[in-house]
C-alpha positions in Angstrom: -75.2 -2.5 32.7 -78.9 -1.6 32.2 -80.7 0.8 35.0 -84.2 0.4 35.5 -86.0 3.9 37.5 -88.6 5.3 37.9 -88.1 9.1 36.1 -89.8 11.5 33.6 -88.7 11.4 30.5 -88.3 14.6 28.0 -85.9 15.4 25.3 -83.0 13.8 27.9 -83.9 11.5 30.8 -84.4 12.4 34.5 -83.9 10.2 36.8 -85.0 9.3 40.6 -83.5 7.6 43.1 -86.7 5.7 43.8 -86.8 1.9 43.2 -84.9 0.7 40.9 -83.3 -2.6 39.2 -80.5 -3.6 37.1 -79.2 -5.9 34.7 -75.9 -6.6 34.3 -73.8 -7.2 30.1 -73.8 -11.0 30.5 -77.2 -11.1 32.9 -79.0 -14.5 32.0 -82.3 -12.5 33.2 -82.0 -10.0 31.0 -81.5 -12.6 28.0 -84.7 -14.6 29.3 -86.8 -11.4 28.9 -85.0 -10.0 25.3 -87.7 -11.9 23.5 -90.3 -10.2 25.5 -88.7 -7.1 25.1 -88.1 -7.1 21.4 -92.1 -8.3 21.6 -93.7 -5.0 22.5 -91.0 -2.9 20.2 -94.1 -3.8 18.3 -96.6 -2.4 20.1 -94.4 0.6 21.8 -91.6 1.5 19.7 -89.5 1.3 22.4 -86.6 -1.3 22.6 -85.2 -2.1 26.2 -81.5 -2.5 25.1 -78.3 -2.9 27.7 -76.6 0.0 25.3 -79.5 2.4 24.6 -82.5 3.8 26.2 -86.0 3.1 26.9 -89.2 5.2 28.5 -92.2 3.5 28.7 -95.2 5.8 29.5 -98.8 6.3 29.4 -100.5 3.2 28.4 -96.9 1.8 27.2 -96.5 1.3 30.9 -99.7 -1.6 31.4 -97.9 -3.1 27.6 -94.3 -3.3 29.7 -96.5 -5.0 32.9 -98.1 -7.0 30.6 -95.2 -8.4 29.4 -94.0 -9.1 32.1 -96.8 -11.1 33.6 -96.5 -13.6 30.4 -92.9 -13.7 31.4 -93.6 -14.4 35.0 -95.9 -17.0 33.5 -93.2 -18.9 31.4 -90.7 -18.8 34.0 -93.0 -20.9 36.3 -93.0 -23.5 34.4 -89.3 -23.6 34.0 -86.9 -25.9 36.0 -85.2 -24.9 38.9 -81.6 -24.0 37.2 -81.0 -24.3 33.6 -78.8 -23.2 31.1 -79.4 -20.0 28.6 -77.4 -18.5 25.6 -75.7 -15.1 27.0 -74.0 -13.8 24.0 -71.1 -15.7 21.5 -67.7 -15.8 21.6 -66.0 -15.4 18.2 -62.6 -15.8 19.0 -60.4 -18.0 21.0 -59.9 -21.6 21.6 -64.0 -22.5 21.7 -65.9 -19.4 19.6 -69.8 -20.4 19.9 -72.6 -19.6 22.1 -71.8 -18.6 26.2 -74.5 -20.4 28.3 -75.0 -19.2 31.5 -77.1 -20.9 34.6 -80.1 -18.9 35.4 -81.8 -20.1 38.8 -85.7 -19.6 38.3 -86.4 -18.7 42.3 -83.8 -15.6 41.2 -85.5 -14.6 37.7 -89.1 -14.8 39.5 -87.8 -12.4 42.6 -86.7 -10.2 39.6 -89.6 -10.4 38.2 -91.4 -9.1 40.6 -89.2 -6.1 41.1 -89.6 -5.0 37.9 -93.1 -5.6 38.1 -93.5 -3.6 41.3 -91.9 -0.5 39.6 -94.2 -0.5 37.3 -96.9 -0.8 39.7 -95.6 2.6 41.1 -95.1 4.1 38.0 -98.5 3.5 37.3 -99.7 4.2 40.5 -97.4 8.2 40.7 -97.7 8.8 36.8 -93.7 8.6 36.5 -92.1 6.4 33.9 -90.1 4.1 33.9 -87.2 4.5 32.5 -84.3 1.6 31.2 -81.4 3.4 30.8 -77.7 1.3 29.3 -74.6 2.2 28.8 
């Protein structure tokens, strides 16, 4: 699981119980956003990964906000429901990619929730922390 929370990052992460969001391991919303997460790595050196940690502070919060706005614009152009690859099965009777449905309305609500967390972080001077397990 990957949690998104407000907090302050130092040597370790300190988290807040304020607004939060979570991704499950095979969450199609995470896999829709994954190419956007990759694109901000070059600008922030922070990679949002299901099993890692990333801290967006200062200007990098704006980069995260811009990326989420781009993702929302692309999500708006998608059909109401479509399949997205959420991983690969390497063994068993049918190895290969695993696809799950993603619902545009749910994705847009989730992106809106992430944007609210980023806006609150900018307003309060907090960091946006992504904490994987």
